[in-house]
DSSP file (Angstrom, degrees, kcal/mol; ACC not computed):
  #  RESIDUE AA STRUCTURE BP1 BP2  ACC     N-H-->O    O-->H-N    N-H-->O    O-->H-N    TCO  KAPPA ALPHA  PHI   PSI    X-CA   Y-CA   Z-CA
    1    1 A M     >        0   0    0      0, 0.0     4,-2.4     0, 0.0     3,-0.4   0.000 360.0 360.0 360.0 140.8  117.5   84.6  106.1
    2    2 A K  H  >  +     0   0    0      1,-0.2     4,-2.8     2,-0.2     5,-0.2   0.905 360.0  53.8 -57.1 -44.7  120.9   83.0  105.6
    3    3 A S  H  > S+     0   0    0      1,-0.2     4,-1.9     2,-0.2    -1,-0.2   0.868 110.3  47.0 -59.8 -38.0  119.6   79.5  105.7
    4    4 A V  H  > S+     0   0    0     -3,-0.4     4,-2.9     2,-0.2    -1,-0.2   0.917 112.4  50.8 -68.7 -45.0  117.0   80.2  103.0
    5    5 A S  H  X S+     0   0    0     -4,-2.4     4,-2.3     2,-0.2    -2,-0.2   0.888 109.8  48.7 -64.3 -39.5  119.6   81.9  100.9
    6    6 A V  H  X S+     0   0    0     -4,-2.8     4,-1.6     2,-0.2    -1,-0.2   0.909 112.0  48.6 -62.7 -42.7  122.0   79.0  101.1
    7    7 A L  H  X S+     0   0    0     -4,-1.9     4,-1.6    -5,-0.2     3,-0.4   0.938 113.0  48.9 -65.1 -44.1  119.3   76.5  100.2
    8    8 A W  H  < S+     0   0    0     -4,-2.9    -2,-0.2     1,-0.2    -1,-0.2   0.898 110.3  53.1 -60.6 -38.0  118.4   78.8   97.2
    9    9 A G  H  < S+     0   0    0     -4,-2.3    -1,-0.2     1,-0.2    -2,-0.2   0.791 117.5  33.6 -67.6 -29.5  122.0   78.9   96.2
   10   10 A V  H  < S+     0   0    0     -4,-1.6    -1,-0.2    -3,-0.4    -2,-0.2   0.541  98.9 101.6-103.6  -9.3  122.6   75.2   96.2
   11   11 A A  S  < S-     0   0    0     -4,-1.6     2,-0.0    -5,-0.2    -3,-0.0  -0.264  75.7-101.3 -78.5 162.4  119.1   74.0   94.9
   12   12 A G     >  -     0   0    0      1,-0.1     4,-2.8     4,-0.0     3,-0.3  -0.267  44.4 -92.4 -74.5 168.2  118.1   73.0   91.5
   13   13 A A  H  > S+     0   0    0      1,-0.2     4,-2.3     2,-0.2     5,-0.2   0.833 123.1  53.2 -54.3 -40.4  116.3   75.3   89.1
   14   14 A G  H  > S+     0   0    0      2,-0.2     4,-1.6     1,-0.2    -1,-0.2   0.934 114.1  39.5 -63.3 -46.3  112.8   74.1   90.2
   15   15 A L  H  > S+     0   0    0     -3,-0.3     4,-2.7     2,-0.2     5,-0.2   0.888 112.7  56.7 -71.6 -39.4  113.3   74.7   94.0
   16   16 A Q  H  X S+     0   0    0     -4,-2.8     4,-2.9     1,-0.2     5,-0.2   0.934 106.5  51.2 -56.7 -44.6  115.2   78.0   93.3
   17   17 A S  H  X S+     0   0    0     -4,-2.3     4,-2.2    -5,-0.2    -1,-0.2   0.921 110.7  47.8 -59.6 -45.1  112.2   79.2   91.5
   18   18 A L  H  X S+     0   0    0     -4,-1.6     4,-2.2     2,-0.2    -1,-0.2   0.897 113.1  47.7 -60.1 -43.9  109.9   78.3   94.4
   19   19 A I  H  X S+     0   0    0     -4,-2.7     4,-2.5     1,-0.2    -2,-0.2   0.927 112.5  49.0 -63.4 -46.8  112.2   80.0   96.9
   20   20 A A  H  X S+     0   0    0     -4,-2.9     4,-2.4    -5,-0.2    -2,-0.2   0.865 110.3  50.9 -64.0 -37.0  112.4   83.1   94.8
   21   21 A Q  H  X S+     0   0    0     -4,-2.2     4,-2.6    -5,-0.2    -1,-0.2   0.904 109.7  49.2 -69.2 -40.6  108.7   83.2   94.4
   22   22 A A  H  X S+     0   0    0     -4,-2.2     4,-2.1     2,-0.2    -2,-0.2   0.903 111.9  51.4 -64.5 -38.2  108.1   82.9   98.2
   23   23 A H  H  X S+     0   0    0     -4,-2.5     4,-2.1     2,-0.2    -2,-0.2   0.939 111.3  45.8 -60.3 -47.3  110.8   85.7   98.6
   24   24 A H  H  X S+     0   0    0     -4,-2.4     4,-2.6     1,-0.2    -2,-0.2   0.860 110.8  53.2 -66.1 -37.8  109.0   88.0   96.2
   25   25 A D  H  X S+     0   0    0     -4,-2.6     4,-2.3     1,-0.2    -1,-0.2   0.900 109.6  49.5 -60.6 -39.9  105.6   87.2   97.8
   26   26 A A  H  X S+     0   0    0     -4,-2.1     4,-2.2     2,-0.2    -2,-0.2   0.889 110.4  48.9 -65.8 -40.3  107.1   88.2  101.1
   27   27 A V  H  X S+     0   0    0     -4,-2.1     4,-2.2     2,-0.2    -2,-0.2   0.930 113.0  48.3 -65.0 -43.6  108.5   91.5   99.7
   28   28 A A  H  X S+     0   0    0     -4,-2.6     4,-2.1     1,-0.2    -2,-0.2   0.871 111.0  51.6 -64.4 -36.0  105.1   92.3   98.1
   29   29 A G  H  X S+     0   0    0     -4,-2.3     4,-2.6     2,-0.2    -1,-0.2   0.903 109.4  48.6 -68.0 -40.1  103.3   91.5  101.4
   30   30 A V  H  X S+     0   0    0     -4,-2.2     4,-2.5     2,-0.2    -2,-0.2   0.898 112.4  48.3 -67.7 -39.1  105.6   93.8  103.4
   31   31 A L  H  X S+     0   0    0     -4,-2.2     4,-2.1     2,-0.2    -2,-0.2   0.884 112.7  48.7 -67.1 -35.4  105.1   96.6  100.9
   32   32 A S  H  X S+     0   0    0     -4,-2.1     4,-2.3     2,-0.2    -2,-0.2   0.932 112.0  48.3 -65.5 -47.1  101.3   96.1  101.0
   33   33 A F  H  X>S+     0   0    0     -4,-2.6     4,-3.2     1,-0.2     5,-0.7   0.895 110.8  52.9 -59.7 -42.5  101.4   96.0  104.9
   34   34 A M  I  X>S+     0   0    0     -4,-2.5     5,-3.2     1,-0.2     4,-1.3   0.898 110.0  46.8 -63.1 -41.8  103.4   99.2  104.8
   35   35 A E  I  <5S+     0   0    0     -4,-2.1    22,-0.5     3,-0.2    -1,-0.2   0.898 119.8  38.7 -64.8 -40.8  100.9  101.0  102.6
   36   36 A R  I  <5S+     0   0    0     -4,-2.3    -2,-0.2    -5,-0.1    -3,-0.2   0.891 133.3  16.8 -79.6 -37.6   97.9   99.9  104.6
   37   37 A K  I  <5S+     0   0    0     -4,-3.2    -3,-0.2    -5,-0.2    -2,-0.1   0.674 130.1  26.5-113.6 -22.0   99.3  100.2  108.2
   38   38 A V  I  <<S+     0   0    0     -4,-1.3    -3,-0.2    -5,-0.7    -4,-0.1   0.842  89.2  88.0-115.2 -51.7  102.5  102.3  108.3
   39   39 A A      < +     0   0    0     -5,-3.2    18,-0.5    63,-0.1     2,-0.3  -0.186  50.2 159.3 -62.0 143.5  102.8  104.9  105.5
   40   40 A A  E     -A   56   0A   0     59,-0.4    59,-3.1    16,-0.2     2,-0.3  -0.974  26.0-148.9-154.0 164.1  101.3  108.3  106.1
   41   41 A T  E     -AB  55  98A   0     14,-2.4    14,-3.3    -2,-0.3     2,-0.4  -0.892  20.5-120.5-131.7 167.6  101.4  111.9  104.9
   42   42 A R  E     -A   54   0A   0     55,-0.5     2,-0.3    -2,-0.3    12,-0.2  -0.866  23.8-175.0-110.9 142.9  100.8  115.2  106.6
   43   43 A T  E     +A   53   0A   0     10,-2.5    10,-3.1    -2,-0.4     2,-0.2  -0.959  42.9  44.0-132.6 155.7   98.2  117.8  105.8
   44   44 A G  E    S-A   52   0A   0     -2,-0.3     2,-0.4     8,-0.2     8,-0.2  -0.677  87.4 -57.0 111.2-168.0   97.6  121.2  107.1
   45   45 A M        -     0   0    0      6,-1.4     2,-0.2    -2,-0.2    -2,-0.1  -0.949  40.6-156.4-118.8 129.9   99.8  124.1  108.1
   46   46 A S        +     0   0    0     -2,-0.4     2,-0.2     4,-0.1     5,-0.1  -0.586  54.9  49.2 -97.4 169.9  102.7  124.0  110.6
   47   47 A G  S >  S+     0   0    0      3,-0.2     3,-1.7    -2,-0.2     2,-0.2  -0.626  99.5   9.1 102.9-162.9  104.0  127.0  112.4
   48   48 A R  T 3  S-     0   0    0      1,-0.3     3,-0.1    -2,-0.2    -2,-0.0  -0.324 135.8 -13.2 -61.4 118.5  102.3  129.7  114.3
   49   49 A G  T 3  S+     0   0    0      1,-0.2    -1,-0.3    -2,-0.2     2,-0.2   0.466 106.4 124.6  73.7   0.6   98.7  128.8  114.8
   50   50 A G    <   -     0   0    0     -3,-1.7     2,-0.4    -6,-0.1    -1,-0.2  -0.494  47.2-148.6 -92.0 162.0   98.7  126.0  112.3
   51   51 A A        -     0   0    0     -2,-0.2    -6,-1.4    -5,-0.1     2,-0.5  -0.992   3.4-155.6-131.4 142.8   97.7  122.4  112.7
   52   52 A V  E     -A   44   0A   0     -2,-0.4     2,-0.4    -8,-0.2    -8,-0.2  -0.961   6.9-165.3-118.1 130.8   99.1  119.3  111.1
   53   53 A A  E     -A   43   0A   0    -10,-3.1   -10,-2.5    -2,-0.5     2,-0.5  -0.946  15.4-137.8-113.2 138.5   97.2  116.1  110.7
   54   54 A Q  E     -A   42   0A   0     -2,-0.4     2,-0.3   -12,-0.2   -12,-0.2  -0.805  30.2-177.0 -90.9 125.4   98.7  112.8  109.7
   55   55 A T  E     -A   41   0A   0    -14,-3.3   -14,-2.4    -2,-0.5    -2,-0.0  -0.853  25.5-100.3-125.4 160.3   96.5  110.9  107.2
   56   56 A G  E     -A   40   0A   0     -2,-0.3    34,-2.1   -16,-0.2    35,-0.5  -0.151  34.5-144.5 -70.0 169.5   96.6  107.5  105.5
   57   57 A V  E     -C   89   0B   0    -18,-0.5     2,-0.3   -22,-0.5    32,-0.2  -0.906  13.4-165.5-134.0 159.6   97.8  106.9  102.0
   58   58 A T  E     +C   88   0B   0     30,-3.0    30,-1.1    -2,-0.3   -22,-0.0  -0.983  69.6  46.3-137.3 146.9   97.0  104.8   99.0
   59   59 A G        -     0   0    0     -2,-0.3    -1,-0.1     1,-0.2     2,-0.1   0.827  63.5-175.0  95.2  29.5   99.2  104.3   96.1
   60   60 A L        -     0   0    0     27,-0.1     2,-0.5    -3,-0.1    -1,-0.2  -0.410  13.3-149.6 -60.0 132.8  102.7  103.7   97.6
   61   61 A I        +     0   0    0     25,-0.4    23,-2.5    23,-0.2     2,-0.3  -0.917  21.7 167.9-111.0 131.9  105.3  103.4   94.8
   62   62 A A  E     -E   83   0C   0     -2,-0.5     2,-0.5    21,-0.2    21,-0.2  -0.998  26.0-148.8-140.9 143.5  108.4  101.3   95.1
   63   63 A A  E     -E   82   0C   0     19,-2.5    19,-2.9    -2,-0.3     2,-0.4  -0.968  23.4-155.0-107.7 126.1  111.1  100.2   92.7
   64   64 A C  E     -E   81   0C   0     -2,-0.5     2,-0.5    17,-0.2    17,-0.2  -0.848  10.9-170.2-108.1 134.9  112.5   96.8   93.6
   65   65 A F  E     -E   80   0C   0     15,-2.6    15,-2.8    -2,-0.4     2,-0.3  -0.981  14.7-143.4-127.8 119.4  115.9   95.4   92.7
   66   66 A D  E     -E   79   0C   0     -2,-0.5     2,-0.3    13,-0.2    13,-0.2  -0.624  14.7-170.5 -83.7 138.4  116.9   91.8   93.3
   67   67 A H  E     -E   78   0C   0     11,-3.2    11,-2.3    -2,-0.3     3,-0.1  -0.906  11.0-164.9-121.8 153.6  120.4   90.8   94.4
   68   68 A Y  E     +     0   0C   0     -2,-0.3     8,-1.9     9,-0.2     2,-0.3   0.472  64.8  35.9-122.7  -5.2  121.7   87.3   94.6
   69   69 A D  E    S-E   75   0C   0      6,-0.3    -1,-0.1     7,-0.2     2,-0.1  -0.967  71.6-114.7-147.2 163.8  124.9   87.4   96.6
   70   70 A S    >   -     0   0    0      4,-2.5     3,-1.5    -2,-0.3     6,-0.1  -0.288  44.1 -96.4 -85.5 177.3  126.5   89.2   99.6
   71   71 A R  T 3  S+     0   0    0      1,-0.3    -1,-0.1     2,-0.1    -2,-0.0   0.794 128.2  56.6 -63.6 -26.3  129.5   91.5   99.4
   72   72 A A  T 3  S-     0   0    0      2,-0.1    -1,-0.3     1,-0.0     0, 0.0   0.481 121.7-108.9 -86.4  -1.6  131.5   88.5  100.4
   73   73 A G  S <  S+     0   0    0     -3,-1.5    -2,-0.1     1,-0.3     3,-0.1   0.457  73.2 138.7  88.8   2.9  130.2   86.5   97.4
   74   74 A D        -     0   0    0      1,-0.1    -4,-2.5    -5,-0.0    -1,-0.3  -0.440  67.9 -89.7 -73.1 150.4  128.1   84.2   99.5
   75   75 A P  E     +E   69   0C   0      0, 0.0    -6,-0.3     0, 0.0     2,-0.2  -0.449  58.1 161.6 -59.2 126.8  124.6   83.3   98.1
   76   76 A Q  E     -     0   0C   0     -8,-1.9     2,-0.6    -2,-0.3    -7,-0.2  -0.628  25.0-158.4-154.4  88.5  122.2   85.9   99.5
   77   77 A L  E     +     0   0C   0     -2,-0.2     2,-0.3    -9,-0.2    -9,-0.2  -0.556  35.7 144.5 -67.7 114.7  118.8   86.3   97.8
   78   78 A H  E     -E   67   0C   0    -11,-2.3   -11,-3.2    -2,-0.6     2,-0.4  -0.980  38.7-140.0-151.6 164.4  117.6   89.8   98.7
   79   79 A T  E     -E   66   0C   0     -2,-0.3     2,-0.5   -13,-0.2   -13,-0.2  -0.988   7.3-151.0-132.0 129.4  115.6   92.7   97.4
   80   80 A H  E     -E   65   0C   0    -15,-2.8   -15,-2.6    -2,-0.4     2,-0.6  -0.861  15.3-160.5 -97.1 132.2  116.3   96.3   97.8
   81   81 A A  E     -E   64   0C   0     -2,-0.5     2,-0.7   -17,-0.2   -17,-0.2  -0.947   5.8-161.6-115.4 119.4  113.2   98.5   97.6
   82   82 A T  E     -E   63   0C   0    -19,-2.9   -19,-2.5    -2,-0.6     2,-0.4  -0.889  15.8-154.1 -99.9 120.3  113.4  102.2   96.9
   83   83 A I  E     -E   62   0C   0     -2,-0.7   -21,-0.2   -21,-0.2   -23,-0.0  -0.792  14.2-119.2-105.6 132.1  110.3  103.9   98.0
   84   84 A S        -     0   0    0    -23,-2.5   -23,-0.2    -2,-0.4    -1,-0.1  -0.256  10.1-138.0 -63.5 149.2  109.0  107.1   96.4
   85   85 A N  S    S+     0   0    0     12,-0.1    13,-3.0   -25,-0.1     2,-0.5   0.425  84.0  84.3 -86.9   4.1  108.6  110.1   98.7
   86   86 A K  E     + D   0  97B   0     11,-0.2   -25,-0.4   -25,-0.1     2,-0.3  -0.918  56.2 170.4-110.7 129.6  105.3  110.9   97.0
   87   87 A V  E     - D   0  96B   0      9,-2.9     9,-3.0    -2,-0.5     2,-0.7  -0.946  36.4-112.4-134.2 155.0  102.1  109.2   98.1
   88   88 A C  E     -CD  58  95B   0    -30,-1.1   -30,-3.0    -2,-0.3     7,-0.2  -0.797  33.2-131.7 -92.0 118.2   98.4  109.7   97.4
   89   89 A A  E  >  -C   57   0B   0      5,-2.9     4,-2.0    -2,-0.7   -32,-0.3  -0.495   1.8-146.6 -73.4 132.8   96.5  110.9  100.5
   90   90 A V  T  4 S+     0   0    0    -34,-2.1    -1,-0.1    -2,-0.2   -33,-0.1   0.866  94.5  64.6 -60.2 -40.0   93.3  109.0  101.2
   91   91 A L  T  4 S-     0   0    0    -35,-0.5    -1,-0.2     1,-0.2   -34,-0.1   0.874 128.7  -4.6 -56.3 -48.6   91.8  112.2  102.5
   92   92 A D  T  4 S-     0   0    0     -3,-0.2    -1,-0.2     2,-0.2    -2,-0.2   0.306  89.4-116.1-135.7   5.3   91.7  114.3   99.3
   93   93 A R     <  +     0   0    0     -4,-2.0     2,-0.3     1,-0.2    -3,-0.1   0.696  68.0 141.4  62.0  22.8   93.5  112.0   96.7
   94   94 A R        -     0   0    0     -5,-0.2    -5,-2.9    -6,-0.0     2,-0.6  -0.687  58.8-114.4 -91.8 148.2   96.3  114.6   96.3
   95   95 A W  E     +D   88   0B   0     -2,-0.3    -7,-0.2    -7,-0.2     2,-0.2  -0.717  48.8 164.5 -84.4 124.7   99.9  113.5   95.9
   96   96 A R  E     -D   87   0B   0     -9,-3.0    -9,-2.9    -2,-0.6     2,-0.2  -0.731  41.2 -75.3-130.6 176.0  101.8  114.6   99.0
   97   97 A S  E     -D   86   0B   0     -2,-0.2   -55,-0.5   -11,-0.2     2,-0.3  -0.520  48.0-111.8 -76.3 142.4  105.2  113.9  100.6
   98   98 A L  B     -B   41   0A   0    -13,-3.0     2,-0.8    -2,-0.2   -57,-0.2  -0.564  25.7-130.5 -69.3 133.3  105.6  110.6  102.5
   99   99 A D     >  -     0   0    0    -59,-3.1     4,-0.6    -2,-0.3   -59,-0.4  -0.823  18.7-164.4 -92.3 113.1  106.0  111.2  106.2
  100  100 A S  H  >  +     0   0    0     -2,-0.8     4,-2.4     1,-0.2     5,-0.2   0.661  69.3  82.2 -78.9 -16.2  109.0  109.2  107.1
  101  101 A R  H  > S+     0   0    0      1,-0.2     4,-1.9     2,-0.2    -1,-0.2   0.909  91.6  47.6 -57.2 -47.0  108.5  109.2  110.9
  102  102 A P  H  > S+     0   0    0      0, 0.0     4,-0.8     0, 0.0    -1,-0.2   0.884 110.8  53.8 -65.2 -34.1  106.1  106.3  111.0
  103  103 A I  H >< S+     0   0    0     -4,-0.6     3,-0.8     1,-0.2     4,-0.3   0.925 107.7  49.4 -62.1 -46.1  108.4  104.3  108.7
  104  104 A H  H >< S+     0   0    0     -4,-2.4     3,-0.9     1,-0.2     4,-0.3   0.885 110.1  52.2 -61.8 -36.6  111.4  104.8  111.0
  105  105 A G  H 3< S+     0   0    0     -4,-1.9    -1,-0.2    -5,-0.2     4,-0.2   0.689 113.5  43.8 -71.9 -15.4  109.3  103.7  113.9
  106  106 A A  T <X S+     0   0    0     -3,-0.8     4,-2.4    -4,-0.8    -1,-0.2   0.264  75.9 109.0-113.2  13.3  108.2  100.5  112.2
  107  107 A V  H <> S+     0   0    0     -3,-0.9     4,-2.6    -4,-0.3     5,-0.2   0.942  83.6  46.2 -58.8 -48.8  111.5   99.3  110.7
  108  108 A V  H  > S+     0   0    0     -4,-0.3     4,-2.6     1,-0.2    -1,-0.2   0.924 112.4  50.1 -56.8 -47.5  111.7   96.3  113.1
  109  109 A A  H  > S+     0   0    0      1,-0.2     4,-2.2    -4,-0.2    -1,-0.2   0.874 110.4  50.3 -62.7 -36.5  108.1   95.3  112.6
  110  110 A L  H  X S+     0   0    0     -4,-2.4     4,-2.2     2,-0.2    -2,-0.2   0.948 112.1  47.5 -66.3 -48.5  108.6   95.4  108.8
  111  111 A W  H  X S+     0   0    0     -4,-2.6     4,-2.6    -5,-0.2    -2,-0.2   0.933 112.1  48.6 -56.5 -49.5  111.7   93.2  109.0
  112  112 A V  H  X S+     0   0    0     -4,-2.6     4,-2.0     1,-0.2    -1,-0.2   0.907 110.0  53.5 -60.3 -46.5  110.0   90.7  111.4
  113  113 A R  H  X S+     0   0    0     -4,-2.2     4,-1.2     1,-0.2    -1,-0.2   0.909 111.3  45.1 -54.2 -48.2  107.0   90.6  109.1
  114  114 A K  H  X S+     0   0    0     -4,-2.2     4,-1.5     1,-0.2     5,-0.3   0.901 111.0  53.4 -64.7 -43.5  109.2   89.8  106.1
  115  115 A S  H  X S+     0   0    0     -4,-2.6     4,-2.6     1,-0.2    -1,-0.2   0.830 107.4  50.2 -62.4 -34.2  111.2   87.2  108.0
  116  116 A R  H  < S+     0   0    0     -4,-2.0    -1,-0.2     1,-0.2    -2,-0.2   0.791 107.8  55.6 -74.7 -28.0  108.1   85.3  109.1
  117  117 A C  H  < S+     0   0    0     -4,-1.2    -2,-0.2    -3,-0.2    -1,-0.2   0.825 122.6  24.1 -71.7 -32.1  106.9   85.2  105.5
  118  118 A V  H  <        0   0    0     -4,-1.5    -2,-0.2     1,-0.1    -3,-0.2   0.838 360.0 360.0-100.0 -43.5  110.0   83.6  104.2
  119  119 A G     <        0   0    0     -4,-2.6    -3,-0.2    -5,-0.3    -2,-0.1   0.462 360.0 360.0 -82.2 360.0  111.6   81.7  107.1
């Protein structure tokens, strides 16, 4: 949120550290929520006579990169998370492709969840 980023930008080192920790906790919370409730993979065969099942995952992998300003140079504490397209299926513990459809459907819910954690 812009107000949190501005406060972070003008705060002393101690308060900056607390705000950054709250931000990182929120990012971790969203990724955890995404793994538990949103991320899925597909198993089975598609096509003629095939059936595809969507199953839960464990082991979501993400690389997170912190940024500290906007393109305009304003203070803007934010994190980019690049999520691997490989996930471990709960069903058989095999590494499969991440099904992106549930993630696209939950983008707003994931954003709101993060905003509530920080704001």
